[in-house]
KEZA-987720 format. One record per residue (C-alpha): residue in three letters; x, y, z negated. Coordinates in steps of 0.02 Angstrom, whole numbers, plus 50000, padded with zeros to 5 digits. Example, Ala and Ser with C-alpha at 12.3 -4.5 7.8 and 13.67 -1.06 7.14 Angstrom:
BEGIN
ALA506154977549610 SER506844994749643 
END
This chain:
BEGIN
MET562805355045846 THR564405362945907 LYS564205374246055 PRO565425372846201 LEU566655387046216 LEU566675399246360 HIS567605394846518 LEU568675410546532 THR569075415646711 THR569055434546701 ILE570665437246604 ALA571855449346688 ALA573245436646710 PRO573705424646851 PHE573075408946767 ARG571505401646689 ILE571245395246514 HIS570055380946470 TRP569525378246290 LEU568945362846200 HIS567545362246073 CYS567955369945906 HIS567195381445776 THR566895399745819 PRO568555405045891 LEU569295422345913 LEU570425425546061 LEU571635440046038 PRO572085451446185 PHE573145444046324 PRO574685452746394 SER574665453546582 SER576365445246607 PRO576465426146595 SER578235427246527 ARG577565437246381 PHE575985426846362 ARG575495422646183 SER573765419246117 PHE573165414645945 PHE571695403345912 LEU570955408645747 CYS569665395745700 SER569995381345580 LYS571425383445458 PHE572405369945549 PHE572605379745710 ARG574345386145755 PRO574985398945881 PHE574935393546063 THR576515399246152 SER577025399846334 ARG578225386546394 PRO579895390746474 PHE580305386846654 SER580055368546693 GLN581225358646805 SER579955358346946 GLY580095377146961 GLN578355381146891 ARG577875388546726 SER576845375746633 PHE575595379646496 SER574655368246376 SER572855369746431 CYS572035362646278 LEU572125357846098 VAL572175339346061 MET571535329445913 ASP572825319445818 SER572495303345722 SER572035312745564 GLY570645321945653 VAL571575338545646 ASN571685349045803 SER573505350945855 PHE574595353346006 LEU575455340246110 LYS576915332946013 ALA578345336946134 PRO579005354846126 ALA578955365646280 GLY579995359246424 LEU580375342146346 ASP579825325046400 ILE579785310346279 ALA581515304146328 SER582285321246306 GLU581415323446140 GLU582195307346076 GLU583895313546134 TYR583555330046044 THR583225320445884 VAL584835310445892 GLN585965324545947 SER585255337445827 LYS585725326745676 LEU587505325045739 LEU587645343445785 GLN587045348345612 ASP588475338245537 PHE589705348445639 ILE588855365145608 GLU588935362745419 ILE590835362345419 SER591425378245333 SER592735390345398 ILE594155399445310 ASP594085417645364 LYS595325426945254 SER596345425345096 TRP597215436744972 THR598585433144845 PHE598965441844680 ALA600255440344544 SER599605429544403 PRO599285439244241 SER600205425744145 GLY601725427544255 ASN601615409144301 GLY601365407544488 SER600055417544582 GLN598185418644613 CYS597375416444782 MET595615420244844 PHE594915412445003 ALA593445419745098 ILE592375405145159 SER590915405645280 GLN589635392445327 PRO588115393945442 ASN586435394045352 LEU585265387845487 MET583655390145390 ALA584045408345349 ASN584895411245519 THR586375419645434 LYS588115415145378 ARG588295410045197 ARG589875418345130 SER590805413744972 ILE592455415744879 LEU593485400844825 SER594905404144702 SER596495394744665 HIS598005396044550 ILE599635392844645 ILE601065385444544 LYS602775382544621 GLN603505367044539 SER605165367544632 SER605985375544783 ASP605035363644899 SER603475359244800 VAL601885368644759 THR600225364544676 PHE598545372944703 HIS597355372144554 TRP595615375644623 ALA594115383444539 PRO592745370244519 PHE591515379444631 PRO591505393844756 VAL590535409744714 GLU589275415444845 LEU589335433344907 ASN587565439644934 GLY587305455645033 VAL589175459445037 SER589855468345192 SER591685468545141 ILE592855465644994 ILE594535474344978 PRO595725471044832 SER596785485444768 PRO598675484644797 SER599015478644620 GLY597605466044624 SER596845473444465 LYS595305480444554 LEU594145474344690 LEU593075485544800 VAL591425477844857 VAL590505486844997 ARG588665483845029 ASN587835491145184 PHE585945490545184 GLU584665491745323 ASN583585506745368 ASP583925522545269 SER584555514445110 PRO586185521345041 THR587825511845052 ARG588395504744885 PHE590185504144823 GLU590595493044675 VAL592295493244590 TRP592585477044497 GLY593845473544360 PRO594405456244302 SER592735452144222 GLN591395464744269 VAL590835479444375 GLU591735494944313 LYS591025507944432 GLU589545508544551 PHE589155522344676 GLN587715525144796 ILE588205534944953 PRO586645542645032 ARG586375543445220 THR586525562445213 ILE588395560045180 HIS588705545745301 GLY587945530145376 SER588555512245363 VAL590375508645324 TYR591275500245470 CYS591715482345424 ASP591945475645601 GLY593805471945611 TRP594175485145744 PHE593555502245687 GLU593605495345511 GLY594815503845395 ILE594655503245205 SER596245508045113 TRP596705511044930 ASN597975524444891 HIS599565520444794 ASP598885524744619 GLU597195516444654 THR596135531744619 LEU595605535644798 ILE594935524944939 ALA594945530545120 TYR593705522445236 VAL592805523745403 ALA590915526045413 GLU589615531645539 GLU589335550245535 PRO587615555745472 VAL586215553845598 PRO585795570645677 SER584135577745622 LYS582665573345734 PRO581305585545791 THR579775585445679 PHE578005587245745 THR576385590645653 ARG574565592945702 CYS575025610645748 GLY576475605645860 TYR578335607545831 LYS578915611345655 LYS580375623345643 SER581855618045536 ASP581645633245422 SER579775630745401 ALA579125630045223 ASP577575620245272 LYS577335603845180 ASP577615587845279 VAL575805582545290 GLY575375572045439 SER577065574945523 TRP578095562945628 LYS579875562245691 GLY580335563145874 GLN581825554845956 GLY582895569746002 GLU584295569046130 TRP585035552046173 GLU586845549346123 GLU588025536246193 ASP588655522446080 TRP590135510546093 GLY589175496846183 GLU589125478246150 SER589005474045963 TYR589035492845924 ALA587265497245973 GLY586795513345884 LYS588595516745831 ARG588915534145900 GLN590325542145802 SER591465534845670 ALA592165547145544 LEU593415547045401 PHE592955548845217 VAL593815547545048 ILE592995542744883 ASN593695546444710 ILE593295530744610 ASN593415540044444 SER592105553144486 GLY591185544844631 GLU591395560644735 VAL591485557744923 GLN592305570045041 ALA592375570045231 VAL594145571845296 LYS594305588945376 GLY595115593645539 ILE594725578745650 GLY593175584745740 LYS592015575245856 SER593265573245997 LEU593935557545912 SER593115541945845 VAL594225535445706 GLY594695518845630 GLN596035507945549 VAL596525521045419 VAL598015518445301 TRP598815529645169 ALA600525536645210 PRO601915535045079 VAL601925548544947 ALA603505558644915 GLU603785568844758 ASN602875585644761 SER602125581244930 ASP600335581144990 GLN599475564645026 TYR599205560245208 LEU598135547845304 VAL598665539145464 PHE597265532845575 VAL596875526945751 GLY595875538945859 TRP594905535046017 PRO594385549746127 SER592485550946117 ASP592055567846190 THR591755560646365 ARG590965544646433 LYS590965530546304 LEU591305513446378 GLY591085497146283 ILE592515494346162 LYS592235476646096 TYR593625465246164 CYS594265480146267 TYR596055484746223 ASN596155495446379 ARG595295510146293 PRO596565524146265 CYS596955527046082 GLY598335534345976 LEU598975536645799 TYR598595552845708 VAL599005559545537 VAL597975571545433 LYS598075578645257 ALA596965569345134 PRO595645578545030 PHE595585579144838 LEU597085590444826 LYS597245600744667 SER597515616844764 GLU595905616344861 ALA594055614544833 VAL593165607544984 ASP591395603945035 SER590965585445032 SER589715586245175 TYR590155580545349 SER590085594845473 GLY590615585845631 ASP591785597945718 ASN592805604945574 ALA594465607745663 SER594415626045610 ASP594485622245424 GLY596355625545414 VAL596795607145414 SER597655601145572 VAL597805583745643 VAL599525578545707 ALA599665566545854 LEU601045553645826 THR600995543245984 GLU600505554046132 SER601785545746245 THR601165527846224 GLY599335529346280 SER598865515446158 ALA599265512845974 PHE598345502445845 PHE598575491845686 PRO599705504445595 ARG600685497545446 PHE601965505845333 SER603455495745272 PRO603535492645083 GLY604805506445053 GLY603875518545165 LYS605355521045282 SER604495514245438 LEU602795514845520 VAL602505500645644 PHE601075498545765 PHE600535488245915 SER600185495146088 ALA599165489046237 LYS599905501846356 THR599905489646502 ALA598025487246479 VAL597705505946479 GLU598775508246635 SER598115493246733 GLY596295493246679 ALA596345474846630 HIS595375473746467 TRP596735464246372 THR598555461846415 THR600235458246333 ASN600565469346181 SER602155478146128 LEU602745482545951 HIS603415499845905 ARG604195508745757 ILE604215526645694 ASP605485531445559 TRP604455540645429 PRO605185556845356 ALA605925554945182 ASP605005570545121 GLY603335562845170 LYS602895577045289 PRO602455570345463 ASN603325577645615 GLN602495582745777 LEU602905569845913 PRO604135559045815 LYS605315547245905 VAL604465530645946 VAL605615515445953 GLU605095500046052 VAL605415484845942 VAL604655471046051 PRO604365475246235 VAL603065467746351 VAL603675450746413 MET603415449546600 CYS603945431746641 PRO604485420646496 GLU605725406646523 ASP605145388746489 GLY604785386346304 CYS605275404146260 PHE604325418246177 PRO602905423146298 GLY602515440346226 LEU601405447446089 TYR599525444146089 CYS598825449245919 THR596995451145871 ASN597295456245690 ILE598645459445561 LEU598725457645372 SER598575473245265 LYS600225467945183 PRO601195458245315 TRP602975461045249 LEU604305449845175 SER605275456545026 ASP606725462845133 GLY605565476945190 CYS606005474945374 THR605245458145423 ILE603435457645475 ILE602425441345486 ILE601045439645616 SER600025426845713 SER600125427645902 VAL599525417546051 TRP600905406646123 ARG600245398846284 SER598805387246230 VAL599225387646044 GLU599405401145912 ALA601035402645818 ILE601625411945663 LEU603065423745701 ALA604335433445598 ILE604925449645679 ASN606345460445614 ILE605795478245654 LEU607585484945651 SER608425472145763 GLY606915466145861 ASN607375448045824 ILE605875436145840 SER605755419045756 ARG604375406145776 ILE604175400045598 SER602685388445617 PRO603265371245679 SER603895373145858 ASN603455355045898 SER601635357145845 ASN600225358445971 PHE599055364045830 VAL598475381945810 TRP599235390745658 ASN598325405945586 LEU599135417045456 LEU598025420245305 ALA599125428945174 LEU600885430845107 ASP601305424344934 GLY602895433944900 ASP604085427245033 ASN603005411845061 ILE601515409845177 VAL599725404045158 ALA599055398345327 VAL597785386845407 SER598065374745550 SER596865364945659 SER596705355945825 PRO595265350845939 VAL595145334545839 ASP595715340545666 ILE594665351745555 PRO595555366745475 GLN596885362345346 ILE597695374545225 GLN599585375245243 TYR600905382945129 GLY602545388745207 ILE604085389745096 ARG605545400245153 LYS607245392145132 THR608555404445070 SER610115394345110 GLY610955398245276 ASP609815403445419 ALA608035407145367 THR607025391345396 TRP605315386245337 SER604575370245268 TRP602705367345277 LEU601615358145152 ASP599855351545179 ILE598765358145038 SER597335347544973 SER595815358544950 PRO593935357244918 GLY593585363345095 PRO593315363145238 ARG592565345745231 CYS591595335345356 SER590385320645346 GLU590975302745365 LYS590115302145534 VAL591085317245598 LYS592695310545522 SER592525293845612 VAL592125302545777 LEU593635314145766 GLU594805300145715 ALA594355291245877 ARG594855306345984 GLN596535313246037 PHE597165328346132 THR598635333846237 ILE599145350046323 MET599445347546509 GLN600525357946626 ILE599565361146788 PRO600655365846937 VAL600085380047049 LYS599575372847218 ASP599845387447334 ILE601545394247280 THR602065409147386 ASP603435422447387 LYS602075435647400 ARG601705433447215 THR602795436847064 LYS603775422746984 GLY602605422246834 ALA601085420246948 ASN601875404547024 ASN602275396346856 PRO601205381846792 TYR599695385646685 GLU598935374046554 ALA597405363746511 ILE596965355446346 PHE596355337646374 VAL595305329246237 SER594915310746258 SER594565294346172 LYS596025284846095 SER595335268246154 GLN595855261246322 LYS594385259446443 ASN594185251946616 ASN593155267046667 PRO593545284546602 ASP592265294046501 PRO591235307546587 LEU592165324146591 ILE591605341446532 VAL592635355746604 VAL592675370346480 ILE593085387846544 HIS593435402946434 GLY592815420546467 GLY593745436846480 PRO594525432846600 HIS596005439246499 SER595695428246349 VAL596285410646306 SER595615393946246 GLN596695388446102 SER597015370846040 SER596055374545881 PHE594545366145805 SER592905371345884 LYS591325364145808 SER590335365745969 LEU591665357646078 ALA591985343945949 PHE590125340445955 LEU590155338846145 THR591625326746144 SER590785316646007 LEU589395312646131 GLY590615302146231 TYR591415315146344 SER593205319746380 LEU593545338446382 LEU594645348046504 ILE594895365446432 VAL595725375946566 ASN596835391146537 TYR596905397346717 ARG598145410546774 GLY597585427146701 SER597415419746526 LEU598325427246377 GLY599925419346312 PHE600875416146474 GLY601725432946507 GLU601155448746595 GLU601535443446773 ALA600405428246764 LEU599035438646682 GLN599095452646811 SER599015440246955 LEU597135438246930 PRO596385455846944 GLY595855457947124 ASN595775439047148 ILE594315433847038 GLY593155421247117 SER594595413447213 GLN596225411447116 ASP595355406946952 VAL594125395447041 ASN595555386447130 ASP596525384646967 VAL595055375846884 LEU594795364447035 ALA596655360247036 ALA596585355746851 ILE595105344146884 ASP596015335847029 HIS597525333846915 VAL596595323146788 ILE595665313546924 ALA597345309147005 LYS597955302646837 GLY596425291446823 LEU595785301146672 ALA594125306746749 ASP592765299246858 PRO592475311447003 SER590605307047002 LYS590385311646818 ILE590985329446794 ALA590045343446705 VAL590585361446681 VAL590195374346546 GLY590725392346521 GLY590165409046453 SER590375426946516 HIS591805426046642 GLY591805407346605 GLY589985407646663 PHE590555417546815 LEU591745403146856 THR590435389946814 THR589195397246938 HIS590585400147066 LEU591145382047052 ILE589425374547081 GLY589265385847234 GLN591005383747307 ALA591155365147264 PRO589325359747270 ASP589695340947271 LYS590945341447128 PHE589825343346975 ALA588415332746908 ALA587835346046784 ALA588235363746730 ALA587885375546585 ALA588135394446587 ARG588035406046436 ASN587745424446477 PRO588645422346645 VAL589195435846766 CYS588225430546922 ASN588135446747021 LEU589445460347000 ALA588425472047111 LEU587025471346982 MET588165471346830 VAL589135486946880 GLY587595497746858 THR586955489846697 SER588445484246592 ASP589295493946452 ILE590945490546544 PRO590665494946729 ASP592535498646742 TRP592855479946713 CYS591965476146877 TYR593165487846968 ALA594745481946880 GLU594415463446912 SER593735465547088 PHE594975478247157 GLY596505474647049 SER597775488647033 LYS596675500247137 GLY595155497647027 LYS595535510946897 SER595655524947026 LEU594125518747122 TYR592995517646969 SER591375527546975 ASP589735526246882 VAL588905527047052 ALA589625512947158 SER589725516247344 PRO588885504547470 GLU590615498147519 HIS591055494247339 LEU589385485647310 THR589755474547460 VAL591435469547384 PHE590605466047216 TYR589295455047297 ASP590555445447402 LYS591595441447247 SER590065435647148 PRO589365418247123 ILE587705423747194 SER588515425047366 HIS588695405947364 ILE586975401947290 SER586295394247450 LYS587515379647430 VAL587125375647247 LYS586465358047212 THR586985355247031 PRO585665354746893 VAL586095369746783 ILE585505376446616 PHE585635394946573 LEU585755401946396 LEU585505420846388 GLY585505433846250 ALA584135446646280 LYS585105460446190 ASP586735457446283 LEU587465474346335 ARG589035466946412 VAL588205455646541 PRO586375461046534 VAL585075447346540 SER584505453046714 ASN586105445546786 GLY585675427746736 ILE583815429346767 GLN584095435246946 TYR585175419846979 VAL583915408046898 ARG582485415147000 ALA583505413047160 LEU583855394847115 LYS582025391647077 GLU581535399747241 LYS582545386647334 GLY581875372347226 ASN583425368547122 VAL583385359746954 VAL583645373646828 LYS583195377546648 LEU583255394546563 ILE583255398346377 VAL583265416546320 PHE583695421146140 PRO582735437246104 GLU583855444245966 ASP585575438746027 ILE586965448946104 HIS588395442946214 PRO589165429046107 ILE587485420446065 ASP588235416845894 ARG586785418845774 PRO586725401845686 GLN585035395945752 SER585415402045928 ASP587135394145931 PHE586385377845868 GLU584975377545996 SER586145382946135 PHE587375368546116 LEU586015356046074 ASN585195359946242 ILE586875358846330 GLY587185341846253 VAL585465335246302 TRP585635342646478 PHE587315334346506 LYS586695317746439 LYS585245318346562 TYR586245322846718 CYS588045317746683 HIS588265301546589 
END
């Protein structure tokens, strides 16, 4: 006969556990905190872990108190997952199937073109990515095509039958001629980095770079710099400097570094803490420059730079006859306080040039010594006067070095502002000059005229962005709510918009094919489509664009039918409170992207207001799988680019710092009133969603306009600046956005009581007493930008006053919450939440 189990009431936790009858159980130790509560019932082989539930809507933590017997006689848990009722679970089932259809759509990340060996046309490789939900990673592959030009206005792409998956690949970099391909593989823990040099049919060289030489190679898109030299024998790259040795302890105490004792029973200590570069760069302390000889496999650290600079974006300078080889790189001062650098163009940086190793006249040590400025190799600063210089590129003939600058961001403290483009005329003898003349090619645009070029806003640039004339550079840049492809003559400064000027689609540059362009376009209701731009040579340079049929991206028939039933437009939203106290640009209209059903209805669909973060960022009219999923549930979308967004000129952007929590909030409310006045939205059925600064606005809106919103969702929101300033990797952001032009001079790591009062007053938490809207929070536990404590404090305050609130924390996610499973669960919960409270 089965004995009854003990009624446990003496556990050191604020709850009691009752057990049912079962066979000889074992209860593992209980943590004292309910939020960390996890017990395991080890009895019959059918038992599964019992896990604490998240916050329930009633404001209490709820726990399953027993195991139940299912129809098969097997002990199991209640069917509904934590926090879900039966109705919500059914909605989860329906929405998850639809969301999965959207998630499975692949993305085109990069492409490269090469001359065809046969001389007929060219070859093109596309880097494709697709979420792998089961593995919680991105599946990456290469899809190849043969491009054949049939006439001056016709082209055919012959595609490989299948893509080739890239397993464990961190980066791939073709050589200038296209005859070689470098594959970089970074591994976890203390495993060496692997370099593979591929030829047309096989691996030709393979090298293992141990951690004693350097750590992981940077493949992040910002510090990243991997560059082949002109004769394809050397590769310069950026990697983490070797980890400093840690103190070793044995049974006898500390072990001296020169001790000959064997390591028996020893262990490593932590040593002194070193600052890293913050969000998405956790553990990245110091980037350094290295060169590998692909014939010998020898790796040498570049001498002369020292630890006062973190380096990135390296390129080889042109080689003149009988001249040394030089490297040009971007350097960020790193000998003082490191502030978060991800998305932060306001960090001072400059271009530097240094002599490359592997010179015949010198034999150098390959080890990295950190501060080696005394090795007889000097670093020359090229751009001391600009305060900001990045994305260096040499023209094909080597006569010019161009670069972008975010000088206005460095000067103002705003994390991203309008860029400028500059040129340095490179010496014919190949020997760099100290403080060369810097020519401004494209200045910062303060207040663009209607329909005119709004300024440069570039997040990346091709490694080979030049047309054959050697003086025209092709880039992608934000243009109000779209992204356009531009041609810029670096000698005259002339700018041409070469993607269709009448298109509201986003156009992203992928590669140049001679003087033609491979690009991708998309819209909120159109999945990415490969485009081929052909340059017309007769008369003024004009471009014709061809839709290219390709194997991907593809979508299911369900997704296709949903998107075909939707439409979008870009609306001009007039500023309500125009005043002479502001600049002209700050009084100009801003924009909102409106996505809706094509069918005419007596009653408009429920509306979701979508707010971007930053605040100096922009929501583009491109395809977003998560937003397309939300509109497929029967919602219209209002995607607001409030004043302060990128793409509208510097005056409009700089109008926001010092006015967050008021100007941006009022802009969003005005956009909502605009669509309500047009009869496009039901004022009783409005939801709002945003992340980061978009979450700041989301929580501000439900506090300042408590009767406006039926539901809300916030992803890693800024809820309390007074808390964030002491915990974020970018405390200076709090000052810049709260105090405006004064913020940079006021910044301190120890905020004064007066400053803390200002931070609190500008924060959503100051309006929390008025909040009525049911709101769901999605937080990344490893977020260094807006630490999880910010959202949890706000949630606890809502629960204290009895509000309807739900919190989901993703333990391994950082600020974007973009790991595939987390992204999926995040937007699935948003969709279910909105269906429950706003439909």
